[in-house]
N, C-alpha and C positions, 0 to 999 in steps of 0.2 A: 691692936689689929695693923698689920704692916699695909703700907700705901698699896702695893699690889693687890693684895687681897680685896681692899675697899674699892680700887677701879673694877674688878671683877664683879664685886657684887652691883655695884652702879649699873655695869653692863647688863646684868641679869635684871635689875629692876627696870630699868629702860625698855628692856627685850619685851617684858611682860605687858606694857603700856602701849606697845606698838610705835614707840617714837624712835626705837634703835633699829637703823637699817641693817639688816642681815646681809650678808653675804648670798648672792644667787647659788642656788644648788644645781648639781649636774642634772636633775630631771626637770628643770624649768622648761616652760615652751613659751617664751616673754613676748611672741609676736604670731603672725599669720604663717600658719605650717612650720611654726617652732624655730628653735634658736638660728638654724641656717636656711629656713625657708624652703626646706625640702620636703617637708609633711612625713620624714623618715625619724623616727626617734632612734637613737642610740643605746637605749635601754635593752637589758636582757633579763633573763629569767622571768620571763612573762609567759602566761598561758597559752600552749600550744595547740588546746582544744578548750571549748567551752562545753560545760554541762548544758543539759536541755534548760533552756530559758533563760540561758546566757550566764554570763560572770556575776558573781554579789552585788547586788546593788549598795553601795556605802552610804549614801544619802542622796536626798533630792531636795532643790530647792526651788520654790515657787515664787508667782511675783516678779520676776526677773525682766519682764516686760518682752513686747514683741521685737522680733529682728531676726535676722539672718547671720550676725556676727558671731564668729568663733568665739573662743576664749585665749585670752593673754594670761598665762600663769607663772608667777615670780615671787620668791620672797614670801611664801605663805599666803599668797593672796589671787584673786581670779578678777580678771577684768573684762568687761563685755559692754555693749552699748544695746540700749532698749527703749521702747516708748510704751507709755502707759503702764508703767511699773507699779505695784501695790504701795499703799500707804503714802503715797504722793499726788497731790491734787492735779487733774488734769492729764492731758496724753501726751505732754512732751517728752522728747528725747533725753536720756541720760547716761553718762557713763557711770557704771555701777562697779563697785568693789565688792568681793565676796570672801569669807575666809574659806581656805582650802579643807579646813579641819571638819567642817558641817555645812557650808554653804550660806551662813549667816551673812546678811548685807552689814557692811562696815562703813560706808557711806556712798553716796549718789550724788552727781553734778551735773545740772543740766548745760546740754551742748547745743541745743536748738528745738526747733519744732519737728514735729513727725515728717518723715518721708511720705507724702501721699500722692503719689503720681502713678497714673494706670491703674491695670485691675488691683483688687485687694493683694492677690499673691506678690505684687511686684512691691508692696509699701514696707517701710520699716528700715531701720539701719542694716548695712550690709559689710561695714569695713571694721575689721578686727583692731583693737587697741595694740599699742606697742609700749613695751615697758623697758625703761633704762636706769637702772638704779632707783634715785628717789624721785625719778619724773616717770609720768605714763602721757601717751599720745593718742588722743583719738580724732578721728575725720567722720564729718557726717555726710549724707549723701547731697548736701548741699553744698558742700566743699568747704564747710567750716572745720580749720585744723585747731584743736585745743590743747594745750599742753597744762597739766596738773601734777600736783604733789601726789606720789604714789599713795604715800602714806594716810592724805588726809582729804585728798579731791580738792583742795585750794587751787582754783585757777591761777597758772602764771601768766600766759600770754596766748593769743588766739589772732589766727590769719583766714582769709576767707581767699581760696583758691581763684575764684572767678574775680573777685572785685580787687584784690591786691595784686594779682599775678596775670590778669587777663585770660585764665584758662577756661578751656570747654571740654567738654564729653563729647565721645565721637557718637554717643547714642543718648537715648531720653531717660537711664535707669540710675542716674546718679553715681556718685564716687564712692569706692569700692575699696580702693587701695588701703593697705597698711604702712604707714611712714617708716622708712627705714633710719635707724640711726647707727652712724658711723663715725667713730670717734667723737668729736666734738659738733659734728653735722648730723642734722635732719635732712633727708633725702627724700623727695615726692614728685609727683606727676600731676601738675596743673592741667597740662595737655594743649595741644594747638600750635600755632605759630608764634605766638608771643612768647609763652613760657612752656615748653614741651616738658622739661625737668627743672627743678630748683633744688639749691641747696641752702639750707638755713642755719644759722645758730641755733644749736637745739635749747640753748639756753634762755635766749632773747626772742627769737623768731627772725632776727635780723637776716636779709639775704644775704649770701657769699657768692653765688654765681647762678647764673640762668643758662641754659642750654634752649635754642631753636633748632627745631627740625623743619625746613622748608615745606610747607605743603600738609604738614600733620593734620591729620583729621581731627583729632583730640583724645583726650584720655581714653584707654580701655579700663579693665576692672583689675589688671595684674599687680603685682607688689616688687619692687626692684629687688634684684640678686645682685650679689659682688662677685667678680671674677677677678684674677690675677693673670696676665698675659706677658710673659717675660719682664716682670717685673714693673708691670703697668696696672694699676687698680682701673677696673673698669665697671662699671655700673650697667646692668643688662635690663633691659625691659621691652614689653611691648604695649601699642597704642592702637589706635583704630587703625593705623596706617602700616602697622607690623613692627617687628623687632628693631631695635637700636642699641648701641654700646656708648656709653658716654665717659671718658675719663674723670676721676673722681677728683683730680688734683685741682682741675680749672672748670670743668664742666664742656669741655670741647667735645662735640660728636665725633668719634672715632669711625661708625659706620652705622649702615642702615640697610635693613632688608624689607623692602616695601610688599604688601600683599594686596590683592584686591580688595576693595571695599565688601566688607560684609556686616550683618546684623549687629554683633557685638565681638570685641575680642577680650576673653575673660581669664583661661588659664596662666599663672604664675610660670615663668620660663625655669629649665632646669640647665645648672651648669655643671658639667665634670669636666675638669682641667682645662683645656682650651676649646672645648666642645660645648655649643648652645642648643638646646632641644626647646623649642616653643610648638604651642599647637592653638587653633581655633576652633570654635565649634561653627554649627550651621552649615553642615556638610563641607567645611573649609578641609583642615587637615593639620598634621604636624609635619614639621620640617626640623633638620638638623645642619648647624653652622659651625663653622672653624673658625676661632681667632687666632691672628698670629701677630707677633710684635713686627713693626716696619722697620726697625734698627734706628728710628729717628724720635722716639718716645711716643710712637703712636702704636696704635692697634689696626691692622684691617683683617676683613672678615671674607671667607669663600665659602659656597654652599657645597655641603657633603651630598644633601640630597634634599630636593625641593618639596613643597607640600604635598603630603600624601593623604588623600582622602580616608584611608583605612586609620589614621590615628588621629582623627577629628576628637575634640573635646571641649564640650560647652562650658560647663563652669563647675565641675566636682574637681578638677585638677588632675594632676598626673605624677607617679611617683618613679622615682628611680631606685630599683633595688638589684646590685650587682650590674651586670650589663644589660639590664632589662627594664623597660617602660612598662607600667601598668596605669589604666585608667579606663574610664567609662567611653563606650563609643558613642560620640556626641552627648545625648542625653537619653539614650535608649534603655539604660539599665542592662546593659550587655557589656562586661568588663573584657577588656584585652590584653594580652601581653605582646610586645614585640620587642626585637634586637635594637638597641638605641643606634648602635652604628650604621646598620643598613637599612631600617625600617621595616624589616621582614616580621609579618604577624606570625607569631609562635601559636596562639589559640584566641577565640574569641565565643564567649559561651554566656549563656542567660542563666543570671544567679536567682537566689531566694527571693530577693525583692522588686520591686518595680519603680520607674522613672528613674532620673538621673542620680549617679553615685557620687558623694563626696568622698575621697579616699585619702588614707594616711598608712602609714607601715611602721613594722616594729618588729626586731628579733625573727625575723623571718617569715613574717605574716603580713597580710592585708588586712585593713580594717574599712570595710565598706558601710558607709550611713546611706543608703537609699531614700528617696523622696518620700515613699511611703511609711517611712519610719523603720522599715526592717536594717537591722544592723547584722553583719556578716563578718565572720572570721575566714581568713582563707591564705591557703598556701602561696607565698609569693615566689611562684617556681615557674620556668617555661615550659615545663613537659605538659603541663594540663591545668585547667582550672579546678580545684579542689576546695570544698567548703568544710570547715571542721566546727562549726559552730554557727548559731543565728538567734536572733530573738528580736521581737518586735519592741521598739521603745514605747512606754508607756506615756499618753499625752499627744502621739502623733495622729495625724489625720485632718486636723483641722486647717493646716496649712500645709506646705510642700516640707519636708525637712532638708532643707538646702544647707544647713549650717555644716562646717567641716569639724570633723573628731578631732580632739587634742588630747596628747598622751603626756602625762606628767608624773614622775614619780610612782609608776605602777600603777596607774590610775588612768581610765578612759572617762572621758567627759563629752558628752553628747547635749545638744539644744535642742529642745522640742518645745515649739509655742512658747509659752509663758515658764518655761522651766528650765532648770539645769540638772543633769543626771551624771551622778559620780559612780564608777563602777570599779571594782577592785579587781584589776587584771594579774596581779602577782601570782606566780607559780609557787603554792605552798609545798613546803619541804619539810 
């Protein structure tokens, strides 16, 4: 047998036992809200309507633990965080890896103690892991940032956002951010006036730079998104004090857009070219900002329109499809559509479910996961709100269905209490 064939055979053997790192596929959803953190999948040929009872259930995995984290999906594996998982003694919190084929657990690594603050509905994990090749990163509500091998779960390093960086939250609900990986760096938001944002070496956890926003109230719950403005790379984020832009090269604060103090600031911002849309709930609203290069290696910001209460969103997130923003009206279970550039509301209608809506989009459709477990497929169009399918997710009801949906390789993934549900949403030809 010739050498090239031997190498090919070796690759096949290594692939079979899981030790060969496969290249990420186009359908991967490797962090919160997908690969570009928009919650809008680029997949096509998906079901445009659902049959009665919803799309076919491919598999159901139980014993995945309590929690509100969504799923990160990459290289044939699913990653999430939960406490009180099956077959593990105690109620501690674990980073869990499952197979996309059938939901079987591949490994589980302890990240910390369970988050038990406030009433039962507020407890458990809430930060979605981030996958980057052979590493996966998880953050606990207590601020433990843990790096593990994605294939084995072996811990490589960990930091604590409070103890190591002097971070603090602007509310009492723990950390929810999903770390951002950009090149060789991991960027996250400890929050506060000591380390509002930090960049770390993704392989070692060593600090690269630190950003301070004077008077910052503390971290919110959003995850950082990337923008490019006149050749300058800017990290856009929101904290309890509002939105900010940080230069990626050195961590210098480029701009700040303060808002009045509110209960919590949760949704992840949306970037479209040089525009930034961000929202906050608790009757606060949504605003649109414009970034411009200042000609001196920096970026300045101007307001397109200020905080509009009609565009408030508590924690289900907003999505941008075409030129229109879609989201839940605060947490009322009333989806809305608004023109991105003007903030004009095109429609606001009550849907089939109740409670807050966690939202994603793909192939011209909205995927709405209501707090009561009702899951709806609707048209992503400004003309009117039209539902084209719905079903009540099994296992919902014990706790609110707050976990955001994930879409990967023709599958819809939902988390309901102690289970993961995988639905086949491919259009059959």
